[in-house]
Backbone as JSON, one array per atom type, in Angstrom:
{
  "sequence": "MSTIAALRCRDGVVVAGDRLVVRDGRVESRNRRHVLDVASDVGAAAVGRDVTRFADRLTGELRTYRFEREAVSLEALERVASDVVRDTGVEALVAARDADGRAALRAVSADGSTLSDSPMAFGSGTPFVLGALEAVDAASTSLPAAETFVREAFDSAAERDPGTGSEVDVWTLADGSEDATDGAGSDADSSDL",
  "N": [[1.95, 18.99, -10.93], [1.99, 17.07, -8.2], [-0.38, 15.52, -5.83], [-0.42, 14.7, -2.15], [-1.76, 13.71, 0.64], [-2.52, 13.68, 3.91], [-4.52, 11.86, 6.8], [-5.47, 11.85, 10.61], [-7.38, 9.84, 12.06], [-9.51, 7.89, 14.4], [-8.29, 5.82, 15.17], [-5.88, 5.48, 14.26], [-3.64, 6.74, 11.54], [-3.33, 7.62, 8.07], [-1.91, 7.84, 4.96], [-1.43, 9.39, 1.75], [-0.82, 9.28, -1.63], [-0.87, 10.54, -4.99], [0.14, 9.28, -8.54], [0.31, 10.76, -10.9], [2.92, 12.82, -12.75], [3.11, 15.58, -13.18], [4.77, 18.52, -15.21], [5.35, 21.93, -16.01], [2.93, 22.1, -17.48], [2.74, 19.29, -18.64], [2.33, 16.21, -18.76], [4.92, 14.06, -17.52], [5.03, 11.79, -15.96], [3.04, 8.53, -15.41], [2.92, 6.98, -13.23], [4.52, 7.32, -11.03], [5.58, 6.96, -8.07], [4.58, 8.46, -4.71], [4.24, 8.04, -2.04], [5.84, 6.34, 0.7], [7.07, 3.38, 1.99], [8.87, 3.69, 4.33], [9.6, 1.84, 6.62], [8.41, -0.64, 8.72], [7.18, 0.71, 10.43], [7.34, 3.35, 9.87], [6.29, 6.11, 7.43], [6.26, 8.12, 4.51], [5.44, 10.48, 2.5], [5.73, 12.4, -0.5], [6.08, 15.47, -2.35], [7.32, 17.23, -5.15], [10.44, 18.56, -6.24], [12.79, 16.53, -6.05], [11.78, 14.17, -5.57], [12.71, 11.08, -5.8], [15.33, 11.5, -4.58], [14.78, 12.09, -2.28], [13.61, 10.38, -0.97], [15.51, 8.12, -1.05], [17.5, 9.31, 0.65], [16.09, 9.89, 3.0], [15.33, 7.3, 3.87], [17.85, 5.94, 3.92], [19.15, 7.82, 5.96], [17.58, 7.08, 8.11], [17.49, 4.51, 8.43], [20.43, 4.45, 9.47], [20.17, 5.79, 11.7], [18.47, 3.76, 13.56], [20.46, 1.67, 13.67], [21.88, 2.9, 15.18], [20.51, 3.44, 17.33], [18.06, 2.09, 17.91], [14.52, 2.15, 17.74], [12.79, 4.17, 15.73], [12.11, 7.5, 16.92], [9.31, 9.74, 16.89], [10.0, 12.09, 16.98], [12.41, 12.18, 16.21], [12.52, 11.15, 13.61], [10.93, 13.59, 12.42], [12.48, 15.51, 12.93], [14.93, 14.25, 11.0], [13.6, 14.41, 8.67], [12.76, 17.14, 7.98], [15.85, 18.33, 8.12], [16.32, 16.56, 5.52], [14.43, 17.55, 3.8], [14.84, 20.17, 3.22], [17.44, 19.68, 1.64], [16.4, 18.64, -0.78], [14.46, 19.7, -1.88], [11.73, 19.33, -1.63], [8.33, 18.9, -0.52], [6.99, 17.39, 2.19], [5.14, 14.66, 3.86], [5.11, 12.95, 7.08], [4.95, 10.0, 9.29], [5.05, 8.0, 12.11], [4.83, 6.3, 14.99], [4.05, 7.86, 18.42], [5.54, 8.76, 21.52], [3.79, 7.61, 23.4], [2.49, 5.68, 21.59], [0.76, 5.74, 19.81], [-0.18, 6.7, 16.7], [1.18, 9.34, 14.65], [1.41, 12.06, 12.71], [3.2, 14.49, 10.54], [3.63, 17.41, 8.97], [5.87, 18.39, 6.71], [7.62, 21.36, 5.54], [8.82, 22.85, 2.67], [10.84, 24.3, 3.64], [11.64, 23.37, 5.7], [10.28, 23.45, 8.02], [7.59, 22.47, 10.13], [4.64, 21.04, 11.08], [1.56, 19.8, 12.77], [-0.99, 19.51, 12.11], [-4.08, 18.05, 11.67], [-6.71, 17.47, 8.66], [-3.94, 17.15, 6.51], [-1.99, 18.49, 3.51], [-0.23, 18.63, 0.6], [0.94, 19.72, -2.84], [-0.97, 20.51, -6.14], [-3.37, 19.71, -6.11], [-4.21, 20.6, -3.47], [-6.2, 22.16, -2.62], [-8.93, 20.94, -3.04], [-8.34, 18.29, -1.98], [-8.1, 18.76, 0.57], [-10.28, 20.13, 1.39], [-12.2, 18.21, 1.02], [-11.34, 16.2, 3.17], [-11.9, 17.85, 5.21], [-14.17, 18.07, 5.74], [-14.92, 15.29, 6.91], [-15.55, 13.79, 9.78], [-13.03, 12.9, 11.44], [-12.08, 12.36, 13.94], [-13.94, 10.22, 14.78], [-13.82, 8.31, 13.12], [-13.13, 5.24, 11.81], [-9.61, 3.5, 10.76], [-9.87, 2.01, 8.56], [-12.28, 3.09, 7.24], [-11.49, 5.84, 6.96], [-9.57, 5.29, 5.34], [-10.8, 5.03, 2.76], [-12.52, 7.78, 2.67], [-10.17, 9.18, 2.3], [-9.16, 8.02, -0.2], [-11.9, 8.94, -1.56], [-11.76, 11.41, -1.68], [-9.16, 11.75, -3.06], [-10.2, 11.14, -5.72], [-12.22, 12.87, -6.13], [-10.26, 15.28, -6.5], [-8.82, 14.44, -8.47], [-10.6, 14.77, -10.65], [-10.79, 17.56, -10.64], [-8.33, 18.83, -10.73], [-5.83, 19.29, -13.01], [-3.64, 18.58, -12.61], [-3.52, 16.32, -10.5], [-3.49, 12.88, -10.46], [-5.57, 9.98, -11.02], [-4.82, 7.56, -10.15], [-3.73, 5.96, -7.18], [-2.06, 5.66, -4.26], [-1.68, 4.46, -0.82], [-1.13, 4.57, 2.41], [-1.35, 3.08, 5.92], [-1.07, 3.42, 9.23], [-1.72, 2.23, 12.5], [-2.8, 2.86, 15.65], [-1.29, 1.54, 18.18], [1.1, -1.32, 18.12], [1.42, -2.7, 15.83], [2.03, -3.2, 12.63], [2.79, -1.12, 10.04], [0.26, -0.87, 6.97], [0.12, -1.23, 3.52], [-2.14, 0.51, 1.26], [-5.18, -1.35, -0.5], [-4.31, -2.45, -3.63], [-2.02, -0.63, -3.73], [1.42, -0.63, -3.53], [3.16, 0.39, -2.03], [6.54, 1.47, -1.82], [9.86, 2.61, -1.19], [11.55, 1.6, -3.03], [10.4, 1.74, -5.82], [10.21, 4.44, -6.61]],
  "CA": [[2.71, 18.67, -9.73], [1.1, 15.67, -8.12], [-1.08, 15.68, -4.75], [-0.28, 14.0, -1.23], [-2.64, 13.97, 1.63], [-2.46, 12.56, 5.16], [-5.34, 12.28, 7.81], [-5.06, 11.22, 11.74], [-8.18, 9.38, 12.36], [-9.72, 7.54, 15.73], [-7.46, 4.86, 15.37], [-4.39, 5.38, 13.13], [-2.93, 7.5, 10.17], [-3.56, 7.37, 6.56], [-0.84, 9.03, 3.98], [-2.01, 8.72, 0.7], [-0.58, 10.22, -2.84], [-1.48, 10.06, -6.76], [1.09, 8.95, -9.26], [0.65, 11.79, -11.72], [3.52, 13.88, -12.57], [3.01, 17.39, -14.26], [5.78, 19.73, -15.19], [5.11, 22.97, -17.54], [1.67, 21.44, -18.42], [3.22, 17.93, -19.69], [2.98, 14.76, -18.24], [6.08, 13.16, -17.51], [4.66, 10.13, -15.65], [1.12, 8.5, -14.61], [3.48, 5.68, -12.38], [5.45, 7.79, -10.35], [5.17, 6.79, -6.46], [4.87, 9.58, -3.65], [3.91, 7.31, -0.9], [6.84, 5.89, 0.84], [6.58, 2.54, 3.15], [10.45, 3.7, 4.8], [9.4, 0.89, 7.59], [6.82, -1.47, 9.09], [6.43, 1.53, 11.54], [7.46, 4.89, 9.36], [5.71, 6.22, 6.27], [6.25, 9.24, 4.3], [5.05, 11.06, 1.05], [6.35, 13.53, -0.85], [6.1, 16.33, -3.85], [8.24, 18.5, -5.43], [11.7, 18.71, -7.21], [13.54, 15.3, -6.59], [11.22, 12.62, -4.82], [13.43, 9.64, -5.23], [16.65, 11.7, -3.69], [14.27, 12.38, -0.86], [13.21, 8.87, -0.57], [16.8, 7.57, -0.77], [18.25, 10.01, 2.28], [15.42, 9.59, 4.25], [15.68, 5.93, 4.15], [19.54, 5.89, 4.62], [19.56, 8.47, 7.29], [16.53, 6.32, 8.86], [18.3, 3.11, 8.75], [21.67, 4.46, 10.31], [19.65, 6.24, 12.9], [18.18, 2.62, 13.85], [21.55, 1.0, 13.86], [22.57, 3.28, 15.97], [19.4, 3.96, 18.15], [16.81, 1.44, 17.69], [13.43, 2.63, 17.06], [12.87, 5.79, 15.21], [10.79, 8.12, 17.39], [8.5, 10.77, 15.86], [10.37, 13.45, 16.88], [13.69, 12.0, 15.3], [11.51, 10.91, 11.77], [10.57, 14.82, 11.88], [14.22, 16.23, 12.45], [15.81, 14.07, 10.11], [12.78, 14.74, 7.24], [13.23, 18.52, 8.07], [16.88, 18.1, 7.49], [16.07, 15.98, 3.96], [13.27, 18.44, 2.72], [15.38, 21.22, 2.9], [18.37, 19.57, 0.83], [15.91, 18.0, -1.66], [13.36, 20.88, -2.81], [10.52, 18.65, -1.5], [7.46, 18.9, 0.67], [6.37, 16.06, 2.73], [4.28, 14.33, 5.06], [5.56, 11.68, 7.46], [4.39, 9.25, 9.91], [5.47, 7.13, 12.88], [4.13, 6.63, 16.46], [4.57, 8.91, 19.39], [5.84, 8.0, 22.77], [2.67, 6.6, 23.85], [2.34, 4.01, 20.8], [-0.07, 6.74, 18.9], [0.07, 6.79, 15.38], [1.29, 10.49, 14.48], [1.61, 12.94, 11.64], [3.68, 15.81, 10.5], [3.85, 17.91, 7.46], [7.17, 19.39, 6.49], [7.24, 22.31, 4.08], [10.27, 22.86, 1.74], [11.72, 25.17, 4.48], [12.08, 22.28, 6.68], [9.4, 23.8, 9.13], [6.88, 21.31, 10.78], [3.05, 21.11, 11.17], [1.0, 18.59, 12.93], [-2.23, 19.49, 12.25], [-4.62, 16.68, 10.29], [-5.81, 16.62, 8.02], [-2.6, 17.88, 5.77], [-1.52, 18.05, 2.13], [0.26, 19.21, -0.37], [0.35, 19.6, -4.34], [-1.64, 20.93, -6.79], [-4.67, 19.27, -5.54], [-4.61, 20.76, -1.78], [-7.69, 22.69, -1.98], [-9.92, 20.05, -3.35], [-8.27, 16.99, -0.81], [-8.55, 19.52, 1.98], [-12.1, 20.49, 1.28], [-12.92, 17.08, 1.03], [-11.07, 15.45, 4.32], [-11.9, 18.22, 6.53], [-15.23, 17.52, 6.09], [-15.08, 14.19, 7.56], [-15.26, 14.01, 11.31], [-11.97, 12.0, 11.68], [-11.89, 11.42, 15.45], [-14.84, 8.84, 15.14], [-13.8, 7.52, 11.76], [-12.25, 4.04, 12.27], [-8.96, 3.57, 9.85], [-10.38, 1.27, 7.14], [-13.35, 3.76, 6.78], [-10.48, 6.83, 6.89], [-8.85, 5.14, 4.0], [-11.71, 5.4, 2.29], [-12.91, 8.81, 2.93], [-9.03, 9.84, 1.22], [-9.3, 7.8, -1.81], [-12.64, 9.23, -2.29], [-11.1, 12.87, -1.66], [-8.11, 12.14, -4.33], [-11.19, 10.91, -7.01], [-12.81, 14.44, -6.24], [-9.25, 16.42, -6.94], [-8.46, 14.3, -9.72], [-12.04, 15.28, -11.36], [-10.78, 19.14, -10.73], [-7.15, 19.54, -10.85], [-5.35, 18.64, -13.84], [-2.1, 17.98, -11.7], [-3.59, 15.2, -9.59], [-4.33, 11.44, -11.06], [-6.59, 9.03, -10.52], [-4.14, 6.38, -9.35], [-3.6, 6.79, -5.53], [-1.05, 5.01, -3.36], [-2.37, 4.41, 0.43], [-0.15, 3.7, 3.4], [-1.72, 3.37, 6.97], [-0.36, 3.06, 10.04], [-2.61, 2.0, 13.4], [-2.21, 2.92, 17.0], [-0.2, 0.46, 18.83], [2.24, -2.19, 18.01], [1.08, -3.35, 14.58], [2.99, -2.78, 11.72], [1.64, -0.39, 8.75], [-0.46, -1.31, 5.63], [-0.56, -0.56, 2.02], [-3.85, 0.38, 1.08], [-5.52, -2.01, -1.38], [-4.15, -1.62, -4.92], [-0.93, -0.19, -3.44], [2.71, -1.13, -3.42], [4.1, 1.87, -1.55], [7.95, 1.07, -1.54], [10.86, 3.88, -1.44], [12.54, 1.43, -4.36], [9.6, 2.1, -6.69], [10.53, 5.35, -7.06]],
  "C": [[1.44, 17.78, -9.36], [0.31, 16.09, -6.74], [-0.54, 14.7, -3.16], [-0.72, 14.45, 0.0], [-2.41, 12.92, 2.85], [-3.65, 12.84, 6.74], [-5.18, 11.33, 9.15], [-6.91, 10.9, 11.65], [-8.83, 8.48, 13.74], [-8.52, 6.77, 16.42], [-6.13, 4.64, 14.67], [-4.33, 6.76, 12.2], [-3.41, 7.04, 9.13], [-2.97, 8.36, 5.65], [-1.4, 8.27, 2.69], [-1.12, 9.99, -0.47], [-0.82, 9.55, -4.03], [0.0, 9.92, -7.17], [1.5, 9.71, -10.21], [1.8, 12.47, -11.65], [3.37, 14.97, -13.56], [4.08, 18.04, -14.18], [5.67, 20.36, -16.64], [4.16, 22.49, -18.55], [1.86, 20.42, -19.02], [3.24, 16.7, -18.53], [3.7, 14.17, -18.46], [5.64, 11.96, -16.84], [3.53, 9.92, -15.15], [1.6, 7.21, -13.75], [4.56, 5.98, -11.36], [4.87, 7.43, -8.64], [5.45, 7.53, -5.81], [4.87, 9.04, -2.53], [5.11, 6.29, -0.56], [6.74, 4.62, 1.81], [8.11, 2.6, 3.73], [10.54, 2.08, 5.84], [8.45, 0.33, 8.13], [6.2, -0.27, 10.09], [6.76, 3.41, 11.26], [7.15, 4.64, 8.23], [5.9, 7.8, 5.8], [5.32, 9.24, 2.86], [5.31, 12.02, 0.63], [6.11, 14.11, -2.31], [7.0, 16.98, -3.87], [9.3, 17.72, -6.41], [12.59, 17.13, -7.24], [13.12, 14.43, -5.18], [12.3, 11.54, -4.48], [14.96, 10.24, -4.43], [15.92, 11.7, -2.35], [14.24, 11.24, -0.23], [14.44, 8.17, -0.2], [17.62, 8.14, 0.4], [17.47, 9.66, 3.26], [15.3, 8.04, 4.64], [17.02, 5.79, 4.52], [19.58, 6.45, 5.81], [18.85, 7.67, 8.53], [17.29, 5.09, 9.44], [19.67, 3.28, 9.66], [21.35, 5.26, 11.69], [19.2, 4.89, 13.77], [18.89, 2.14, 14.42], [22.14, 1.48, 15.07], [21.62, 3.43, 17.48], [17.99, 2.75, 18.59], [15.87, 1.88, 16.98], [13.47, 4.14, 16.76], [11.62, 6.48, 15.77], [10.17, 9.61, 16.4], [9.34, 11.97, 15.6], [12.16, 13.37, 16.05], [13.16, 12.03, 13.66], [11.35, 12.61, 11.66], [12.07, 15.6, 12.12], [14.81, 15.66, 11.14], [14.52, 14.64, 8.84], [12.9, 16.28, 7.25], [14.64, 18.71, 7.35], [16.84, 17.9, 5.41], [15.66, 16.96, 3.34], [13.98, 19.15, 2.54], [16.47, 21.28, 1.61], [17.61, 19.33, -0.46], [14.88, 18.81, -2.4], [12.09, 19.95, -2.73], [9.28, 19.16, -0.1], [6.98, 17.58, 0.88], [5.48, 15.77, 3.71], [4.98, 13.04, 5.81], [4.68, 11.27, 8.44], [4.53, 8.48, 10.66], [4.71, 7.38, 14.08], [4.95, 7.33, 17.42], [5.21, 8.12, 20.26], [4.87, 6.85, 23.35], [2.05, 5.49, 22.79], [1.23, 4.8, 19.82], [0.33, 7.02, 17.54], [-0.09, 8.46, 14.94], [1.76, 11.19, 13.08], [2.53, 14.21, 11.64], [3.86, 16.35, 9.19], [5.03, 18.75, 7.32], [6.87, 20.14, 5.54], [8.8, 22.28, 3.41], [11.44, 23.48, 2.47], [12.41, 24.77, 5.45], [11.2, 22.87, 7.97], [7.93, 22.84, 9.22], [5.38, 21.88, 11.58], [2.52, 19.78, 11.72], [-0.47, 18.56, 12.8], [-2.74, 18.56, 10.93], [-6.23, 17.29, 10.15], [-4.55, 17.95, 7.15], [-2.38, 17.51, 4.43], [-0.88, 19.26, 1.62], [0.67, 18.83, -1.8], [-0.47, 20.09, -4.95], [-3.03, 20.71, -6.43], [-5.1, 19.41, -4.23], [-5.72, 20.8, -1.41], [-8.58, 21.63, -1.98], [-9.8, 18.72, -2.14], [-8.61, 17.79, 0.19], [-10.06, 19.61, 2.5], [-12.61, 19.23, 1.52], [-12.86, 16.28, 2.38], [-11.78, 16.8, 5.46], [-13.51, 18.38, 6.98], [-15.97, 16.52, 6.73], [-14.87, 14.35, 9.3], [-14.22, 12.55, 11.67], [-11.94, 11.28, 13.17], [-12.78, 10.75, 15.85], [-14.55, 8.28, 13.63], [-12.61, 6.41, 11.92], [-11.17, 4.16, 10.74], [-9.15, 3.14, 8.51], [-11.33, 2.21, 6.45], [-12.59, 5.17, 6.29], [-9.92, 6.96, 5.3], [-9.8, 5.44, 2.7], [-12.17, 6.52, 1.69], [-11.28, 9.43, 1.61], [-8.93, 9.37, -0.11], [-10.45, 8.5, -2.45], [-12.46, 10.93, -2.6], [-10.16, 13.08, -2.99], [-9.04, 12.03, -5.42], [-11.47, 12.46, -6.98], [-11.4, 15.4, -6.82], [-9.03, 16.08, -8.05], [-9.65, 14.98, -11.01], [-11.7, 16.88, -11.65], [-9.55, 19.42, -11.01], [-6.18, 18.58, -12.27], [-3.72, 17.88, -13.59], [-2.22, 16.72, -10.68], [-4.35, 14.02, -10.47], [-5.03, 11.0, -10.24], [-5.82, 7.62, -9.52], [-3.6, 6.61, -8.28], [-2.87, 5.23, -4.83], [-1.52, 5.23, -1.77], [-1.4, 3.76, 1.42], [-0.86, 4.12, 4.91], [-1.06, 2.67, 8.08], [-1.6, 3.1, 11.42], [-2.31, 2.32, 14.59], [-1.76, 1.52, 17.68], [0.97, -0.03, 18.5], [2.27, -2.53, 16.77], [1.83, -2.68, 13.77], [2.09, -2.09, 10.77], [1.47, -1.3, 7.65], [-0.08, -0.75, 4.57], [-1.58, -0.42, 1.78], [-3.63, -1.06, -0.19], [-5.35, -1.38, -2.68], [-2.75, -0.96, -4.65], [-0.08, -0.76, -3.04], [3.76, -0.4, -2.85], [5.28, 1.64, -1.32], [9.01, 2.04, -2.37], [11.5, 3.44, -2.93], [11.91, 1.38, -5.49], [9.72, 3.44, -7.42], [11.37, 6.19, -7.94]]
}
């Protein structure tokens, strides 16, 4: 199983995931993207049974939501992701701005329940990634520095967990009205799943 993680820092959020897929002790892929750039202001990462179906459904549901109501609120994203997760057998991390324009995160478990605690992670490397990220003073860390810490946490997890790969995609969202960015060396896009 792959690993995904997210961290709220001083001025935004970082969402990351490795590309390795291991099932029944065998490597299925070293290049499967788990980080989704759903829209300029909405991102997600997923691990589990059917990440591709999750990406397609989440993107489609949010496209319909935007068409009918315009912007996607954090609450709407949380609700839609919760429904899609239950149907697709994945666990997900989702990010959008809250009503105050602050980038925010939600962890969505396979049963559809949600948490807002940061840092958060799912997958086989969770203990290693969370251990590294919990040591960071995220509240005083800038978005670029947080991205570096997240990448280093994945490097550490990849050394210790055979289910976590060393290739990592990163998506960031700053507070305010700026668009999100893919981290260097990443082209996180739902069409690549």
